N, C-alpha and C positions, 0 to 999 in steps of 0.2 A: 472726088471719087464716089462718095456715098450718094450724092445726087445723081451722078451718071449711072450708077448701078441700079438705083431705084427706078430710073427711067428706062434703061436698056436691058436690065437683067444681068446677073453676075456672069453668066456664060456668054453673053453677047457684047458686053462693054469692051471698048477698045481704049488705048491710050489717047487716040485722037478725040474720042468722046470726052475724056477727062480734060484734055487740053482746051477744048472748046469751052467747057464749063469754067475752067480756071482762067480763061482768057490769056493763055500763053501759047507759044508755038509748039506743035507736036515734037519738033526737034529738041527744044529745050527740055521737054518732059522726058524724052528718051535718053537724054544725058543723065537724068536722075534715076530712071528705072529701066531695067533691062527688058521687062515685059509687064503685062497686066497683073500677073500674080504677085510680082514684087511690089507693085504699087498697092495692091490690095493688102499685102502683108504689112506694109508701112502704115496704111490707114487703120487696119485692124489693131495693130499694136499701139498706135496713138490713142485710139478710143479706149483701149484697155487701160492704158496709163491714166488717162483723164478720169474715167469712171472709177478705176481702182483707188486713186488718191482721194476722190470725193467720198467714196464709200468707207474707206479705211478711217478717214478723219471722223466721219459720223459715228462709226462703230466705236472708236477709241474714246469718244466723248462720254460714253455711258459706262457705268460700273457693273450693271447687271446684263447678263448675256441676252435675255429676251428683249430688253430695251435696246441693246446694241444692234441686234439683228433687225429690229423694226426701224431703227434710225438709218442703218445701211440700206435697207430695202427702199425706204422713203427717198434717200438720196439717189439711188439708181432709177427709181420710177420717175422722179422729177427730171432727171437728165434725159430719160427716154421721151418724156412729154415735151421737153424743150427742143430736142434734136431727134425727131422720129427717123430721119434717114440714117443717122449714125447708129441708133438703136437697132434698126432693121439690118444694117450692115453686120453688126456684131452678132445678133441673135439668129438671124435667118440666113443672110447671104453668105456668111462665112462658111456654112456647110458645103457650099459648092464652089469655094474660091481656090481650091487646090491644096495639096498636101502640106505645104509650109504653113498656110493659114490654119489648117486643121490642127497641126502640131502646136502652134501658138495658142490656139483656142483650148486645147487639152491642158496646157500649162496654166492658163488663166482659170479654168474650171477647177483644177487641183488646188489653186490658191484659195478660191472661194470655199471649197470643201473644208479646208483647214479651219476657217472661221466657224462654219456650221458645226463641225465635229466637236467643237468645244461644248456643245450642248450635252454631250455624254456625261460631262462632269456635273450637269444639273439634273440628270435623269431622275424622274419621279419614282420609278419602280426600282426594285432591287436588281432586276435583270437589266444590265446595261445594253443599250442598243448596239448592234454591230457597227464597226467602222464604216462599212459600205453604206450605211444609212445616209450619211452626208452626201454621197454621190447621187443617191436616189432623190434626195430632197432638192439638190441643185438642179438635177435633170428635170424634175417636175416643174420647178419654177420657170426654167427656160422654156419648157414645152408650153406652159400657159402663156408666157409672153409671146412666143412664136405664133400661137393661134390668134392672139389678140392683134398682133402687128400685121397679120395677113388678112384680117377681117376687112370687108369693104368700108365699113363705117365704125371703126373701133372706138370704144369708150376711152377716156383719158387714162393713161397707165396708173396715175396716182389713185384711181378708184379701186385698184386691186390691192392696196396696201394691207388692209385688214385680212383679206382672204389669204394672201401669200404669207403673211406673218403667221397666221394660224396653221398653214400648211407646214411651215418650217418647225414650229413649236410642237406640233402634235406628237411625233414619235419620241420626243425627248421629255416633255413635261406633262403629257397626257391630255385627255379630251377637255378637262375643265379649263386648263390654261389656254388651250387652243380656242375654246369658245369665248373666253374673255377677249382674246385678240380679234376674234371675228366680229364681235359686237362693238368694238371701239370705232368711233367715227373715222371714216376714211374717204368717203366719196362726196362730201359736201363741197359746194363751190367755195372759193377762197373768201369771198365776201361774207359767207355764213360761218366761217370757222372762228373759233374762239382761241385766244391764247391761254395757256395754263401755266401758272407760276410753279416753279420747281424748287425743291429744297436745296438742290445743288447750286442754285443761282442761275440755272438755265430755264428756258420755257420753250414750248413747242408751238409752232404754227402748223397745224396739220396740213399735209400735202405740199408744203413748201419744199420739203425734201432735206431739211437740215434742222439741227437743234440750234436755236438762236441764243447765244450766250449774251451776257451783259455787254461785253465789248462789241460783239457783232451788231447788236441793236444800236449801240452808241455810234458805230460807224455809219450805219444806214441813216440814222437821224442827222449826223453831221453832213452827209452828202445831200440830204433833203433840205437842210438849212442853207447850204451854200453849194449849189450845183457848179461843176467845173473845177472843184478843188483838186489839188495835187495830193500825192500820198502824204507828204509832210503836213499839209494843211488839214487833211482829214484826220490824221493822227493827233494833231494838236487839239482839234475841236472835240474829238472822241476821247481825249486824255489817254492815248496809247502812244507813249514816247518812244518805244522800241520800234525802229523802222522795219526791222525784219518781221516783227509781229504784225504791223499794220499792212505790210505787203502780203503776208499770208492771209490775213482777213479779207483784203480786197480781192485777192485771187479766188478765194472761196466764194465770195458773194458774186463775183463775175461768172464763175462756173455754174452757179445756181440761176443765172439769168436775171439777177436782181439789180445789177449795176452794169454800166458799159463805160469804157474808156473812150471819150470823144476828144482826143488830143489834137484833132484837126482844127480846133478853134483858134489856134495860134496864141495861146496864153503865154506871155513872155515869162521865162524862168520856171515854167511848170511842165515837167516832162509828161505828166499824165493829167487828164481832166475828167474826173469821174462824175457821171450823171446816173440818176435812177432810171431804170427802165419802167414802162407802164406797170409791169408786175411788181417791181421794186417799190413804186409809189403806193401800190395797194398795201404791201406788207408794211411799209414805213408808216402809213396812215393807221393801220391796226396797232402797231407798236405805240404810237403816240396816244392813241385812244386808250390803250391799256395802261400806259404810264400815268395817265390822268386819273385813273381809278385808285382808290386807297390801296388795294392789294398789289398794285403795280408800282409802288413806291421804290422798289429795288432798282427799277430802270433809271431812276433819277440819280 
């Protein structure tokens, strides 16, 4: 749906266009969706759930509000960078997708505002910003993204991380805090980025869109050491014995575009066969390089 909308436009796309993209018969598609708007609604809500889960997990990994906001924004921008058609569907095309999609969008924005509104508890001044501030902040972030996504040759979304975090922080923590976020590195290429050790046991790879925990790093390294491993094999090598936890970690890494499940290889007895993507190989290389340094001993 996202690809068809990107090509045809949200007001011109038909279920036949989507069926052609999905390589299914139009009749089969009409059995699932009554009309284009229903298909758009399902696609929009699917993107909302996917992005929402990724952002919420990144947000909850941090104890400080400003760091949580930055982590959630990084996760959102990384997803937009990996899936530009999905990002455009959510940020731009949803505005013309019909009343049901607009209603769902309003609900999603309200959920985002709840996270941003927590900044009032951190307000730097004695005068607490009004509740409507969160709506203005979220609207401004979406407006910036809309402009960038519609640009003929847009910069990578991850390059906006510092500026958007600064935009969110300003009305709550003041200009000094906003400036600190603005000058933090956000736009360098992945190969130039450095890992930073964290007191909490986590460290950040700027622009990857997530906080890499000790376990997450071990999972990436385990897949790098033995490509094609199943969930259980990855868990054993990464020393994560809880299968529910390893499944959660793998899902998170897959959503970040760092690993891919290539179960078509026919590995007997292994339901999944995890491989690093080219981007995952870059990240795993940085992790190993960092682990070899004295201050990276925690990764071992």
